[in-house]
Residue frames as qw, qx, qy, qz and C-alpha x, y, z in Angstrom:
[[0.000, 0.885, 0.467, 0.000, 0.00, 0.00, 0.00],
 [0.315, -0.782, 0.103, 0.527, 2.79, 2.34, 0.83],
 [0.410, -0.107, 0.591, 0.686, 4.27, 1.67, -2.53],
 [0.193, 0.648, 0.650, 0.347, 1.01, 2.56, -4.27],
 [0.156, -0.938, -0.234, 0.204, 0.76, 5.79, -2.32],
 [0.423, -0.560, 0.338, 0.628, 4.38, 6.56, -3.08],
 [0.374, 0.196, 0.673, 0.607, 3.80, 5.87, -6.77],
 [0.068, 0.827, 0.531, 0.170, 0.65, 8.04, -6.79],
 [0.305, -0.853, -0.029, 0.423, 2.53, 10.79, -4.96],
 [0.424, -0.316, 0.495, 0.689, 5.33, 10.67, -7.54],
 [0.273, 0.463, 0.686, 0.490, 2.88, 10.73, -10.46],
 [0.076, -0.916, -0.393, 0.044, 1.02, 13.69, -8.92],
 [0.382, -0.718, 0.171, 0.557, 4.29, 15.51, -8.29],
 [0.411, -0.018, 0.611, 0.677, 5.38, 14.86, -11.89],
 [0.160, 0.703, 0.623, 0.304, 2.02, 16.09, -13.21],
 [0.202, -0.929, -0.185, 0.250, 2.30, 19.30, -11.15],
 [0.434, -0.513, 0.368, 0.643, 5.88, 19.82, -12.28],
 [0.367, 0.267, 0.667, 0.590, 4.91, 19.32, -15.93],
 [0.030, 0.865, 0.483, 0.130, 2.06, 21.81, -15.55],
 [0.327, -0.851, 0.020, 0.410, 4.42, 24.27, -13.89],
 [0.470, -0.199, 0.508, 0.694, 6.98, 23.85, -16.67],
 [0.236, 0.555, 0.626, 0.494, 4.31, 24.61, -19.28],
 [0.173, -0.927, -0.327, 0.065, 3.09, 27.49, -17.13],
 [0.454, -0.641, 0.205, 0.584, 6.64, 28.77, -16.69],
 [0.404, 0.084, 0.586, 0.697, 7.21, 28.55, -20.45],
 [0.074, 0.761, 0.573, 0.295, 3.90, 30.28, -21.10],
 [0.297, -0.901, -0.151, 0.277, 4.78, 33.06, -18.62],
 [0.471, -0.402, 0.378, 0.688, 8.21, 33.47, -20.22],
 [0.305, 0.389, 0.640, 0.588, 6.55, 33.70, -23.64],
 [0.079, -0.897, -0.429, -0.068, 4.12, 36.33, -22.32],
 [0.401, -0.765, 0.079, 0.499, 7.05, 38.33, -20.88],
 [0.438, -0.108, 0.536, 0.713, 8.89, 38.11, -24.22],
 [0.171, 0.648, 0.617, 0.411, 5.75, 39.24, -26.06],
 [0.221, -0.926, -0.250, 0.180, 5.44, 42.21, -23.68],
 [0.451, -0.538, 0.303, 0.645, 9.11, 43.12, -24.30],
 [0.358, 0.203, 0.638, 0.651, 8.60, 42.86, -28.06],
 [0.024, 0.825, 0.539, 0.170, 5.45, 44.97, -27.82],
 [0.312, -0.861, -0.039, 0.398, 7.32, 47.66, -25.86],
 [0.436, -0.294, 0.488, 0.696, 10.19, 47.55, -28.39],
 [0.272, 0.500, 0.670, 0.477, 7.67, 47.80, -31.26],
 [0.088, -0.929, -0.353, 0.063, 6.03, 50.86, -29.66],
 [0.401, -0.697, 0.212, 0.555, 9.50, 52.42, -29.23],
 [0.414, -0.009, 0.627, 0.659, 10.37, 51.68, -32.87],
 [0.170, 0.731, 0.604, 0.267, 7.06, 53.12, -34.08],
 [0.192, -0.934, -0.131, 0.270, 7.75, 56.35, -32.17],
 [0.432, -0.484, 0.434, 0.625, 11.30, 56.46, -33.55],
 [0.377, 0.313, 0.696, 0.525, 9.95, 55.85, -37.05],
 [0.057, 0.897, 0.438, 0.031, 7.48, 58.74, -36.63],
 [0.300, -0.821, 0.143, 0.465, 10.38, 61.02, -35.63],
 [0.441, -0.178, 0.619, 0.626, 12.39, 59.87, -38.65],
 [0.292, 0.596, 0.662, 0.347, 9.42, 60.44, -40.96],
 [0.069, -0.958, -0.220, 0.171, 8.94, 63.97, -39.56],
 [0.381, -0.643, 0.371, 0.551, 12.67, 64.64, -40.03],
 [0.444, 0.151, 0.697, 0.542, 12.49, 63.29, -43.61],
 [0.172, 0.835, 0.501, 0.149, 9.59, 65.65, -44.34],
 [0.240, -0.901, 0.051, 0.357, 11.62, 68.51, -42.85],
 [0.453, -0.360, 0.557, 0.595, 14.64, 67.56, -45.02],
 [0.384, 0.467, 0.677, 0.419, 12.45, 67.34, -48.15],
 [0.027, 0.951, 0.304, -0.045, 11.07, 70.80, -47.39],
 [0.356, -0.755, 0.277, 0.476, 14.61, 72.11, -46.88],
 [0.478, -0.030, 0.665, 0.573, 15.76, 70.56, -50.16],
 [0.268, 0.726, 0.582, 0.251, 12.76, 72.10, -51.91],
 [0.126, -0.965, -0.087, 0.214, 13.53, 75.52, -50.41],
 [0.438, -0.539, 0.466, 0.548, 17.23, 75.21, -51.36],
 [0.459, 0.283, 0.690, 0.484, 16.26, 74.19, -54.87],
 [0.136, 0.897, 0.410, 0.090, 13.96, 77.21, -55.14],
 [0.284, -0.876, 0.150, 0.360, 16.74, 79.45, -53.81],
 [0.524, -0.221, 0.593, 0.570, 19.20, 77.96, -56.31],
 [0.373, 0.588, 0.607, 0.384, 16.79, 78.70, -59.15],
 [0.053, -0.976, -0.195, 0.076, 16.36, 82.25, -57.89],
 [0.421, -0.687, 0.360, 0.470, 20.14, 82.71, -57.61],
 [0.534, 0.115, 0.654, 0.523, 20.61, 81.22, -61.07],
 [0.242, 0.816, 0.471, 0.233, 18.07, 83.69, -62.47],
 [0.213, -0.952, 0.023, 0.220, 19.79, 86.57, -60.67],
 [0.529, -0.413, 0.507, 0.540, 23.21, 85.49, -61.96],
 [0.462, 0.411, 0.628, 0.472, 21.84, 85.27, -65.50],
 [0.062, 0.948, 0.308, 0.053, 20.29, 88.72, -65.09],
 [0.357, -0.824, 0.234, 0.372, 23.58, 90.19, -63.83],
 [0.555, -0.114, 0.609, 0.555, 25.48, 88.53, -66.68],
 [0.354, 0.700, 0.536, 0.312, 23.02, 90.01, -69.18],
 [0.102, -0.985, -0.070, 0.117, 23.60, 93.47, -67.68],
 [0.476, -0.618, 0.433, 0.452, 27.40, 93.06, -67.66],
 [0.545, 0.148, 0.658, 0.498, 27.36, 91.72, -71.22],
 [0.272, 0.839, 0.438, 0.173, 25.18, 94.62, -72.44],
 [0.192, -0.928, 0.145, 0.283, 27.75, 97.16, -71.23],
 [0.702, 0.644, -0.239, 0.188, 30.79, 97.82, -73.39],
 [0.262, -0.731, 0.594, -0.208, 33.18, 96.51, -70.77],
 [0.746, 0.153, -0.646, 0.040, 35.17, 93.33, -70.34],
 [0.558, -0.604, 0.393, -0.412, 34.97, 91.77, -66.90],
 [0.781, 0.173, -0.598, 0.053, 37.11, 88.82, -65.86],
 [0.669, -0.650, 0.303, -0.199, 37.84, 87.03, -62.59],
 [0.586, 0.544, -0.590, 0.113, 41.33, 85.56, -62.50],
 [0.892, -0.443, 0.050, 0.070, 42.76, 82.72, -60.43],
 [0.199, 0.869, -0.448, 0.070, 46.33, 83.87, -60.03],
 [0.590, -0.435, 0.679, -0.043, 47.50, 80.66, -58.32],
 [0.734, 0.199, 0.639, 0.115, 46.49, 78.49, -61.28],
 [0.059, -0.383, 0.413, 0.824, 46.95, 81.23, -63.89],
 [0.053, 0.345, 0.821, 0.452, 43.52, 80.84, -65.46],
 [0.313, -0.208, -0.072, -0.924, 40.23, 82.67, -65.81],
 [0.160, 0.203, 0.875, -0.409, 37.51, 81.62, -63.36],
 [0.304, 0.720, 0.613, -0.116, 34.85, 83.67, -65.12],
 [0.128, -0.243, 0.251, 0.928, 34.61, 86.31, -67.83],
 [0.506, 0.574, 0.368, -0.528, 31.81, 87.98, -69.71],
 [0.729, 0.452, 0.475, 0.196, 31.08, 87.58, -73.41],
 [0.224, 0.964, -0.035, -0.140, 32.66, 90.89, -74.31],
 [0.450, -0.505, 0.611, 0.412, 36.14, 89.39, -74.63],
 [0.503, 0.272, 0.735, 0.365, 34.75, 87.85, -77.78],
 [0.268, 0.864, 0.425, 0.027, 32.64, 90.87, -78.83],
 [0.033, -0.979, 0.118, 0.165, 35.25, 93.59, -78.24],
 [0.193, -0.698, 0.645, 0.244, 38.52, 91.70, -78.80],
 [0.719, 0.385, -0.441, -0.374, 37.42, 88.65, -80.81],
 [0.077, 0.376, -0.905, 0.183, 38.82, 85.96, -78.48],
 [0.808, -0.214, -0.415, -0.360, 37.15, 82.60, -77.90],
 [0.784, -0.592, 0.104, -0.156, 37.40, 80.52, -74.72],
 [0.929, -0.048, 0.041, 0.365, 40.48, 78.41, -75.57],
 [0.470, 0.586, -0.056, 0.658, 42.40, 81.43, -76.88],
 [0.314, -0.812, 0.101, -0.481, 41.59, 83.37, -73.70],
 [0.869, -0.483, 0.102, 0.037, 42.84, 80.63, -71.38],
 [0.824, 0.181, 0.039, 0.536, 46.07, 80.34, -73.38],
 [0.212, 0.728, -0.039, 0.651, 46.52, 84.13, -73.39],
 [0.528, -0.788, 0.055, -0.312, 45.92, 84.45, -69.68],
 [0.912, -0.317, 0.032, 0.258, 48.64, 81.95, -68.80],
 [0.604, -0.112, 0.167, 0.771, 51.22, 84.14, -70.60],
 [0.188, 0.890, 0.416, 0.003, 49.34, 87.43, -70.99],
 [0.233, -0.820, 0.173, 0.494, 52.33, 89.77, -70.58],
 [0.390, -0.237, 0.664, 0.592, 53.94, 88.28, -73.69],
 [0.194, 0.297, 0.790, 0.501, 50.97, 88.08, -76.04],
 [0.035, -0.752, -0.658, -0.022, 48.09, 90.19, -74.81],
 [0.181, -0.896, -0.118, 0.389, 49.51, 93.52, -73.65],
 [0.502, 0.837, -0.104, 0.193, 51.28, 95.96, -75.96],
 [0.783, 0.062, -0.277, 0.553, 55.07, 95.72, -75.52],
 [0.161, 0.465, -0.184, 0.851, 55.28, 99.41, -74.52],
 [0.564, -0.548, -0.012, -0.618, 52.61, 98.87, -71.80],
 [0.814, -0.123, -0.546, 0.157, 54.29, 95.91, -70.09],
 [0.272, 0.222, -0.483, 0.802, 55.94, 98.33, -67.67],
 [0.487, -0.332, 0.069, -0.805, 52.45, 99.30, -66.44],
 [0.887, -0.188, -0.366, -0.210, 51.67, 95.62, -65.80],
 [0.646, 0.086, -0.536, 0.537, 54.95, 95.25, -63.88],
 [0.070, -0.308, 0.312, -0.896, 54.07, 98.38, -61.87],
 [0.724, -0.310, -0.170, -0.593, 50.64, 96.90, -61.15],
 [0.844, -0.086, -0.513, 0.129, 52.25, 93.69, -59.88],
 [0.401, 0.166, -0.495, 0.753, 54.52, 95.64, -57.53],
 [0.296, -0.322, 0.151, -0.887, 51.74, 97.85, -56.19],
 [0.808, -0.268, -0.158, -0.500, 49.22, 95.09, -55.50],
 [0.682, 0.098, -0.658, 0.304, 51.95, 92.91, -53.99],
 [0.015, -0.177, 0.523, -0.834, 51.55, 95.20, -50.96],
 [0.128, -0.406, -0.900, 0.092, 48.65, 93.75, -48.95],
 [0.040, 0.585, 0.403, -0.703, 47.30, 97.23, -48.23],
 [0.258, 0.454, -0.331, -0.786, 47.02, 98.00, -51.98],
 [0.513, 0.224, 0.828, -0.032, 44.27, 96.02, -53.69],
 [0.488, 0.784, 0.367, -0.116, 43.49, 98.34, -56.62],
 [0.338, -0.373, 0.413, 0.759, 45.38, 99.57, -59.65],
 [0.535, 0.748, 0.364, -0.147, 44.13, 101.53, -62.69],
 [0.233, -0.482, 0.461, 0.707, 45.89, 102.42, -65.90],
 [0.693, 0.604, -0.017, -0.394, 45.33, 102.76, -69.65],
 [0.453, -0.327, 0.767, 0.315, 46.83, 99.89, -71.63],
 [0.569, 0.411, -0.414, -0.580, 46.66, 98.57, -75.16],
 [0.686, -0.066, 0.710, -0.143, 45.35, 95.06, -75.71],
 [0.011, 0.222, -0.791, -0.570, 45.84, 92.92, -78.78],
 [0.751, 0.256, 0.103, -0.599, 42.68, 92.30, -80.79],
 [0.819, 0.022, 0.569, 0.068, 42.44, 88.82, -82.31],
 [0.674, 0.709, 0.153, 0.140, 43.08, 90.44, -85.73],
 [0.721, 0.074, -0.061, 0.686, 46.44, 91.80, -84.46],
 [0.051, 0.706, 0.042, 0.705, 45.44, 95.46, -84.00],
 [0.327, -0.118, -0.622, 0.702, 45.76, 97.23, -80.62],
 [0.292, -0.731, -0.430, -0.442, 42.84, 98.67, -78.67],
 [0.105, 0.323, -0.481, 0.808, 43.36, 101.22, -75.88],
 [0.601, -0.538, -0.542, -0.237, 41.48, 100.26, -72.74],
 [0.265, -0.621, 0.431, -0.599, 41.23, 101.48, -69.20],
 [0.667, -0.071, -0.735, 0.100, 42.11, 98.64, -66.81],
 [0.477, -0.585, 0.328, -0.568, 40.72, 98.60, -63.26],
 [0.653, 0.114, -0.738, 0.128, 42.42, 95.73, -61.47],
 [0.526, -0.563, 0.279, -0.573, 41.13, 94.75, -58.02],
 [0.358, 0.142, -0.899, 0.210, 42.57, 92.01, -55.79],
 [0.630, -0.426, -0.015, -0.650, 39.73, 90.56, -53.73],
 [0.943, -0.326, 0.032, -0.063, 41.36, 87.42, -52.31],
 [0.173, 0.752, -0.621, 0.139, 44.86, 86.71, -51.06],
 [0.800, 0.020, -0.583, 0.140, 46.81, 83.61, -50.08],
 [0.691, -0.670, -0.214, 0.169, 47.85, 83.15, -46.41],
 [0.643, -0.178, 0.043, 0.743, 51.29, 84.58, -47.27],
 [0.033, 0.720, 0.120, -0.683, 49.63, 87.78, -48.56],
 [0.109, -0.161, 0.656, 0.729, 50.23, 87.12, -52.26],
 [0.549, 0.197, -0.108, -0.805, 47.36, 87.56, -54.71],
 [0.397, 0.084, 0.912, -0.053, 44.99, 84.64, -55.10],
 [0.296, 0.601, 0.703, 0.241, 42.05, 86.05, -57.07],
 [0.057, -0.383, 0.015, 0.922, 41.47, 89.35, -58.82],
 [0.441, 0.710, 0.547, -0.035, 38.85, 91.00, -60.97],
 [0.252, -0.224, 0.315, 0.887, 39.79, 93.15, -63.97],
 [0.371, 0.767, 0.477, -0.217, 37.37, 95.55, -65.64],
 [0.376, -0.099, 0.439, 0.810, 38.43, 96.79, -69.06],
 [0.316, 0.794, 0.382, -0.351, 36.71, 99.75, -70.67],
 [0.590, 0.392, 0.372, 0.600, 37.35, 100.76, -74.27],
 [0.176, -0.681, -0.129, 0.699, 38.63, 104.36, -74.17],
 [0.194, -0.079, 0.549, 0.810, 38.68, 104.78, -77.94],
 [0.030, 0.589, 0.753, 0.290, 34.89, 104.85, -78.31]]
């Protein structure tokens, strides 16, 4: 009899343990589901923030694009004005010895096309300026070498593409310098004085 009771006791204990294991597993699953639910809610909130930020960035990109179009229109308008005047305007990179920008009047007033202008600028003292006016260019170099002097004006003769010489007033302005004080970028405005 004692053995039967012992066997029943063991079977009951095993049944209770099995139920508890299933219950423990179920409770662990519920806890994991709650953790996942909390993480999902956190991710949804984070996703909402990201979506709001994306909308903000799209609006910013749209505004920048609109501003770029406006600036482009303004630049075109300014170029039209500069090109309608009988002046030549050029911005020079003196470190690289090339033209960063110039208006169309180099071609209209002196007949030069883009490639010819870039070649001339790299050795302009030899080909572009009248031999008798090279001293003025040397004087300009000396004057603007002084960091306190950023402007030089003179009348010089420039070679037209056909070989003739045209007298022009040159206003040369240094607007950017290298850390050592030497010229980095300058603008030159040439006005035909013969007209």
